[in-house]
C-alpha positions in Angstrom: 0.0 0.0 0.0 1.1 3.6 -0.5 1.9 5.7 2.6 3.7 9.1 2.5 6.9 9.0 4.5 5.7 11.6 7.0 2.6 9.6 7.8 4.6 6.4 8.1 6.8 8.2 10.6 3.7 9.1 12.7 2.5 5.6 12.6 5.8 4.1 13.8 6.2 6.7 16.4 2.6 5.9 17.7 3.4 2.1 17.8 6.7 2.7 19.6 4.9 4.9 22.0 2.3 2.4 22.8 -0.4 4.8 21.8 -3.7 4.4 19.8 -4.2 5.7 16.2 -7.2 7.3 14.6 -7.3 7.3 10.8 -9.8 9.8 9.3 -10.4 9.7 5.6 -12.7 8.9 2.9 -13.7 5.3 2.0 -11.5 3.2 -0.2 -8.1 4.8 0.6 -6.6 1.9 2.6 -7.5 2.6 6.2 -8.6 -1.0 7.0 -5.6 -2.4 5.1 -3.2 -0.2 7.0 -4.6 -1.5 10.3 -4.2 -5.1 9.2 -0.6 -4.3 8.0 0.3 -2.9 11.5 -0.9 -6.3 13.1 0.9 -8.3 10.5 4.2 -6.4 10.8 4.6 -7.7 14.3 2.7 -11.2 14.0 0.3 -9.7 16.5 -3.2 -11.0 17.3 -5.7 -9.0 15.4 -9.5 -8.5 15.7 -11.8 -6.4 13.7 -15.1 -4.8 14.7 -17.3 -3.1 12.2 -19.1 -0.2 13.9 -22.8 0.2 13.2 -25.6 2.0 14.9 -26.8 -1.2 16.6 -23.4 -2.2 18.0 -23.3 -2.6 21.7 -20.5 -2.2 24.2 -20.7 -5.9 25.0 -20.1 -6.7 21.3 -16.6 -5.2 21.9 -15.9 -5.8 25.4 -17.5 -9.1 26.2 -20.3 -10.1 28.5 -21.0 -12.3 31.6 -23.3 -15.2 30.5 -25.2 -17.7 32.7 -23.9 -21.3 32.2 -26.7 -23.6 33.0 -24.4 -26.7 33.0 -22.2 -25.3 35.9 -25.0 -23.1 37.4 -22.7 -20.1 37.4 -21.9 -17.0 35.5 -19.0 -17.1 33.0 -17.2 -14.2 31.3 -17.0 -14.5 27.5 -14.3 -12.1 26.3 -15.0 -9.9 23.3 -12.7 -9.0 20.5 -11.0 -6.4 22.6 -8.8 -9.1 24.0 -6.2 -9.0 21.3 -3.0 -7.0 20.5 -4.3 -4.9 17.6 -8.0 -4.0 17.7 -9.4 -2.4 14.5 -12.7 -0.5 15.0 -13.8 0.3 11.5 -16.0 3.5 11.1 -16.0 4.2 14.8 -18.2 7.3 14.3 -21.0 5.1 13.2 -21.4 3.6 16.6 -23.5 5.4 19.1 -21.9 7.5 21.8 -22.8 4.7 24.4 -20.7 2.2 22.4 -18.0 4.7 21.8 -17.6 5.4 25.4 -17.3 1.6 26.1 -13.5 1.9 24.9 -12.6 4.7 27.2 -11.4 2.5 30.1 -9.5 -0.1 28.0 -7.8 2.5 26.0 -6.4 4.4 29.0 -6.1 1.6 31.7 -5.6 -1.5 29.6 -8.4 -3.3 31.4 -12.1 -4.0 31.2 -14.5 -3.9 34.0 -17.7 -6.0 33.5 -20.2 -6.6 36.3 -17.8 -5.4 38.9 -14.9 -7.7 37.8 -11.8 -6.4 36.1 -10.1 -8.2 33.3 -6.6 -6.9 31.9 -5.8 -7.0 28.2 -2.5 -8.4 27.0 0.2 -5.9 26.1 1.0 -4.5 23.7 -2.5 -3.3 23.1 -3.2 -1.0 20.3 -6.5 0.4 19.1 -6.6 1.5 15.4 -9.9 3.2 14.6 -11.1 4.6 11.3 -13.7 7.1 10.8 -15.2 8.9 7.7 -15.4 12.7 7.7 -18.6 13.6 9.3 -19.5 16.1 6.7 -21.5 14.5 3.9 -21.8 11.1 5.7 -25.2 10.4 7.1 -25.5 8.2 10.2 -22.4 9.3 11.9 -21.8 10.4 15.6 -18.8 12.8 16.0 -16.3 11.4 18.7 -16.6 13.3 21.9 -13.5 15.1 23.3 -12.9 12.5 25.9 -12.7 9.8 23.2 -10.6 11.8 20.9 -8.1 12.4 23.7 -7.5 8.7 24.1 -6.1 8.6 20.7 -2.4 9.6 20.7 -2.4 10.4 16.9 -4.8 11.3 14.1 -3.7 10.9 10.5 -5.3 11.2 7.1 -3.9 8.9 4.3 -5.2 11.1 1.5 -5.6 10.1 -2.2 -2.5 8.8 -4.0 -0.9 10.8 -6.8 -1.8 10.1 -10.4 1.4 8.2 -10.8 1.0 6.2 -7.6 -2.7 5.4 -8.5 -1.5 4.1 -12.0 1.1 2.0 -10.4 -1.4 0.6 -8.0 -3.8 -0.3 -10.8 -1.0 -1.9 -12.8 0.8 -3.9 -10.1 -2.0 -4.8 -7.6 0.4 -5.0 -4.6 0.0 -7.7 -1.9 -2.4 -6.9 0.9 -0.5 -9.3 3.3 2.1 -7.8 5.5 5.2 -10.0 6.4 6.3 -9.9 10.0 9.6 -8.0 10.6 9.6 -8.2 14.3 8.0 -10.2 17.2 5.7 -8.9 19.8 8.5 -9.2 22.3 10.7 -7.0 20.3 8.0 -4.4 20.0 7.5 -4.3 23.8 11.3 -4.0 24.2 11.5 -1.2 21.7 8.6 0.6 23.5 10.6 0.3 26.8 13.7 1.7 25.2 11.8 4.8 23.9 11.0 5.8 27.4 14.8 6.2 28.0 15.4 8.7 25.3 16.6 11.8 26.9 14.6 15.1 27.0 16.1 18.1 28.6 14.3 20.6 30.9 14.3 23.3 28.2 12.6 20.8 25.8 10.0 19.9 28.4 9.3 23.6 28.9 8.9 24.0 25.2 6.3 21.3 25.1 4.5 22.9 28.0 4.6 26.3 26.2 3.0 24.8 23.1 0.3 23.2 25.2 -0.4 26.5 27.0 -0.5 28.4 23.7 -3.3 26.1 22.3 -5.3 26.9 25.4 -5.1 30.7 25.0 -5.6 30.7 21.4 -8.7 32.9 20.5 -10.1 30.1 18.1 -9.8 27.4 20.9 -12.8 26.4 23.1 -10.5 23.8 24.8 -6.8 23.5 24.2 -4.6 20.4 24.4 -4.8 18.4 27.5 -1.9 17.2 29.8 -2.5 13.8 28.3 -1.8 15.4 24.9 1.6 16.7 26.2 2.6 13.2 27.4 1.6 11.9 24.0 3.5 14.5 22.1 6.6 14.0 24.2 6.4 10.2 23.8 6.0 10.5 20.1 8.9 13.0 19.9 11.1 10.4 21.9 10.1 7.7 19.4 10.9 9.9 16.4 14.4 10.6 17.9 14.9 6.8 18.4 13.8 6.1 14.8 16.5 8.5 13.7 19.2 6.8 15.8 19.4 9.5 18.5 19.3 9.1 22.2 18.0 12.6 22.8 15.0 14.6 21.7 15.3 17.7 19.6 12.8 20.5 19.1 12.5 19.3 15.4 11.0 15.9 16.8 8.4 17.9 18.7 7.5 20.0 15.8 7.3 17.1 13.4 4.9 15.3 15.8 2.8 18.3 16.9 0.0 18.4 14.2 -0.9 14.6 14.4 -0.5 14.4 18.1 -2.4 17.7 19.2 -4.8 18.9 16.4 -7.6 16.4 17.1 -7.5 17.2 20.8 -8.1 20.9 20.4 -11.8 21.9 20.4 -12.4 25.0 18.4 -15.0 27.7 19.1 -18.3 27.2 17.2 -17.6 30.0 14.7 -14.1 28.9 13.9 -13.2 27.9 10.3 -13.0 24.2 9.2 -9.2 24.0 9.5 -9.1 25.7 13.0 -7.6 22.7 14.8 -4.5 22.8 12.5 -4.4 26.5 12.5 -4.3 26.6 16.3 -1.4 24.1 16.5 0.4 25.9 13.6 0.2 29.2 15.3 1.6 27.6 18.5 4.6 26.3 16.5 5.1 29.6 14.9 4.9 31.7 18.0 6.6 29.6 20.6 10.3 29.4 20.4 12.4 26.5 21.5 15.3 27.2 23.8 
C-alpha cells in the first residue's frame, strides 16, 4: 500500500509509544488495510469490529453469561482481548458504544459486572472514521474519546502516478512480520529512556499553553496530549538513531498528536484545529 513518509513516521512513532491511532479519511483509501498491516508487521493477534448504529459495548468488550451446566456466570471475552483492535468506522457507533472503549484505551483493562479483566500488552486500538461532513448516520467522537487517541492521521488520495502503479501492479495486501511482539515491547521500553532536557519539556508545556489561550480554541490540548507529544518525539528521535529529543522532533509530531485534541469555538473555520497548532509552533520558540 502507498503511505507518505511523514505519515509512516507518525504511525511508527505511535506504535513505539504504545499509543492508539485514529485514521480519518474517505472510504477506499486503505484505512482498513493499514490496520491489518500494522498487526501483520509484528505477527500480532488481530481483531476487527465493524461499527454500526446497533453495535453494543458488550459486542466489543464481552459479557457475563449464565452457564446452566455449571450453574454459574462465566465471562465471555469480546474482540477487545487482542493485540491490535481495528474498529472500522468508529463514528458510526452510538456515543454509548464509543464510550465503552474509554477504560480499556487508558487503563488496559475491562470492567464487567464489577470484575476487572486486563488485556494483554501490547494493546493498540486502530480506529477509522469517515469525515462527518457528507456522511449520514455518523456520531462525532466526543473530546474524551478523541483524547484517548495519541495520533490522528489522514492517508489522502495517491498521486496520479501512484494510482496508476497501484492499478498496474495490484500489490500484496498481506504484511510480512519484521519483528516479534516481544521485540516491539522491548522497543517501546527503550523509547522511554530517550533523553529530554528541561528546556525541551518547557517547550512542550509552552506549546500546550498556547493552544489553550488561542482565540479560536474553546478547549486546548490536555496534559495527556503533552505526554503523547513527548512520547512521540522520543520515538521519532529513536527512529533517527538518537538518544535525545530535539525541538525538530516535537515540531514534526505536533500536528498529528495535538490537532484532534483541540476543540475550536463554534464560529471557527474548518481548519481551525491545525491553525491553532500551527500558530503555536510559529509563535513559541524553543530554547
